[in-house]
C-alpha positions as CSV (number, residue, x, y, z in Angstrom):
1,M,-27.3,57.3,-3.6
2,N,-30.6,57.8,-1.7
3,G,-30.7,61.2,0.0
4,W,-31.6,59.8,3.4
5,L,-28.9,57.2,3.2
6,L,-26.3,59.9,2.3
7,A,-27.5,62.1,5.2
8,A,-27.3,59.2,7.6
9,L,-23.8,58.4,6.4
10,I,-22.7,62.1,6.8
11,A,-24.2,62.3,10.2
12,A,-22.5,59.1,11.4
13,V,-19.1,60.4,10.1
14,L,-19.7,63.7,11.8
15,V,-20.5,62.1,15.1
16,L,-17.3,59.9,14.8
17,V,-15.2,63.0,14.1
18,I,-16.6,65.0,17.0
19,V,-16.2,62.1,19.4
20,R,-12.6,61.6,18.3
21,R,-11.9,65.3,18.6
22,L,-13.4,65.5,22.1
23,K,-11.0,62.8,23.3
24,G,-8.2,64.3,21.4
25,E,-6.4,63.0,18.3
26,P,-3.2,63.4,16.5
27,V,-3.2,66.0,13.7
28,H,-2.6,64.4,10.3
29,V,-2.5,66.8,7.3
30,H,-4.3,64.2,5.2
31,E,-7.2,63.9,7.7
32,L,-7.5,67.7,8.2
33,F,-8.3,68.2,4.5
34,A,-9.6,64.9,3.0
35,G,-13.1,64.9,4.5
36,P,-13.8,68.7,4.0
37,V,-12.6,68.6,0.4
38,V,-14.7,65.5,-0.5
39,L,-17.8,67.0,1.1
40,T,-17.3,70.3,-0.6
41,A,-16.7,68.7,-3.9
42,L,-19.9,66.5,-3.5
43,G,-21.9,69.7,-2.8
44,I,-20.5,71.5,-5.8
45,V,-21.3,68.4,-8.0
46,F,-24.8,68.2,-6.6
47,I,-25.4,71.9,-7.5
48,A,-23.9,71.5,-10.9
49,K,-26.1,68.5,-11.7
50,A,-29.3,70.0,-10.2
51,D,-32.0,71.1,-12.6
52,N,-33.2,74.7,-12.6
53,V,-30.5,76.3,-10.5
54,T,-31.0,80.0,-11.0
55,G,-28.9,83.1,-10.6
56,T,-30.8,83.8,-7.4
57,D,-29.7,80.4,-6.1
58,L,-26.1,81.1,-6.8
59,A,-26.3,84.6,-5.4
60,W,-27.2,83.0,-2.1
61,V,-25.0,79.8,-2.3
62,I,-21.7,81.6,-2.9
63,P,-21.9,84.0,0.0
64,G,-23.3,81.2,2.1
65,A,-20.3,79.1,1.3
66,F,-18.0,82.0,2.4
67,L,-20.1,82.4,5.6
68,G,-19.6,78.7,6.3
69,L,-15.9,79.0,5.7
70,A,-15.7,81.9,8.1
71,L,-17.8,80.1,10.8
72,G,-15.5,77.1,10.5
73,A,-12.4,79.3,10.8
74,V,-13.8,80.8,14.0
75,R,-14.3,77.2,15.3
76,G,-10.7,76.4,14.2
77,C,-9.4,79.2,16.4
78,L,-10.9,77.5,19.5
79,V,-9.6,74.0,18.9
80,H,-6.9,73.2,21.5
81,L,-3.6,72.3,19.9
82,G,-0.9,70.6,22.0
83,E,2.0,68.3,21.9
84,R,1.8,64.6,22.9
85,D,4.6,62.1,22.3
86,G,6.4,64.7,20.1
87,T,3.6,65.2,17.7
88,L,0.8,67.7,17.4
89,W,-2.7,66.8,18.8
90,Q,-6.0,68.6,18.6
91,R,-9.0,68.5,21.0
92,Y,-12.4,70.2,21.0
93,T,-13.2,72.3,24.0
94,G,-16.4,73.6,25.5
95,R,-15.8,76.9,23.7
96,T,-15.5,75.0,20.4
97,F,-19.0,73.5,21.0
98,A,-20.4,76.9,21.8
99,I,-19.2,78.1,18.4
100,V,-20.6,74.9,16.8
101,I,-24.1,75.8,18.2
102,A,-23.8,79.4,17.2
103,S,-22.6,78.4,13.7
104,L,-25.6,76.1,13.3
105,L,-28.0,78.8,14.3
106,V,-26.4,81.4,12.0
107,S,-26.3,78.9,9.1
108,A,-29.9,77.9,9.7
109,G,-31.0,81.6,9.8
110,Y,-29.1,82.3,6.6
111,G,-30.8,79.3,4.9
112,I,-34.2,80.4,6.0
113,L,-33.6,83.9,4.8
114,A,-32.2,82.7,1.5
115,E,-35.3,80.4,0.9
116,H,-37.6,83.3,1.9
117,M,-35.8,85.5,-0.7
118,G,-36.2,83.0,-3.5
119,M,-33.5,80.4,-3.2
120,H,-34.5,76.8,-3.9
121,P,-33.8,74.4,-1.0
122,Y,-32.1,71.9,-3.4
123,A,-29.5,74.6,-4.3
124,R,-28.0,74.5,-0.9
125,P,-26.9,70.9,-0.3
126,T,-25.9,69.7,3.2
127,Q,-22.6,68.3,1.9
128,L,-21.5,71.8,0.8
129,T,-22.6,73.5,4.0
130,I,-20.8,71.0,6.2
131,G,-17.8,70.7,3.8
132,V,-17.0,74.4,3.7
133,S,-17.4,74.7,7.4
134,F,-14.9,71.9,8.1
135,L,-12.6,73.3,5.4
136,G,-12.6,76.7,7.2
137,E,-11.8,74.9,10.5
138,S,-9.1,72.7,8.9
139,L,-7.4,75.7,7.3
140,L,-7.2,77.6,10.6
141,I,-5.9,74.5,12.4
142,Y,-3.3,73.9,9.8
143,F,-2.0,77.5,9.9
144,R,-2.0,77.5,13.7
145,A,-0.3,74.1,13.8
146,R,2.5,75.3,11.5
147,R,3.2,78.2,13.8
148,T,3.7,75.9,16.8
149,G,6.7,74.3,15.3
150,T,5.5,70.9,16.6
151,P,5.5,68.3,13.8
152,F,2.3,66.9,12.5
153,A,1.6,63.2,13.3
154,P,3.1,60.8,10.9
155,E,0.7,59.2,8.5
156,S,1.6,55.7,9.9
157,D,0.1,56.9,13.2
158,R,-3.5,57.0,11.9
159,S,-6.7,55.9,13.6
160,P,-8.1,52.4,13.6
161,L,-10.9,53.5,11.3
162,D,-8.3,54.7,8.8
163,S,-6.4,51.4,9.0
164,L,-9.7,49.5,8.4
165,V,-10.5,51.7,5.4
166,R,-7.0,51.1,3.9
167,R,-7.3,47.3,4.4
168,L,-10.7,47.3,2.6
169,R,-9.2,49.1,-0.5
């Protein structure tokens, strides 16, 4: 797939996720993990198939992935969890967006430093960076949600986009 097309697709999905979470949405276990796992897997495959990935690249990618996971976990701490109609809902807050901006700055600074120290830019795919960040957020939301005792939303109560995707399969 063309790199620009993939980037545009990822950006569109991220905007959709953020808009939905600003409005608030039910928490489905499947939705918490499906996107982050797919993006992380795509990033790992991209690195595995890339030519000339060096030890230096991996020495920066691996800690960078843990940094992204940690930044996502911090964001996950600030997502508002509440009950609506007997099920768990999540909503982004202003503080969540402050952490999003701080995370982007920290991640960009790490990437610039890594490239300055010899990491090849192609060894740090956007899919991996976004995937591990959302994975960290999802893990924290999941563990916080479990402690509330409020049930997750049933899988039948999914968004219209999910219904459309299921029909297209």
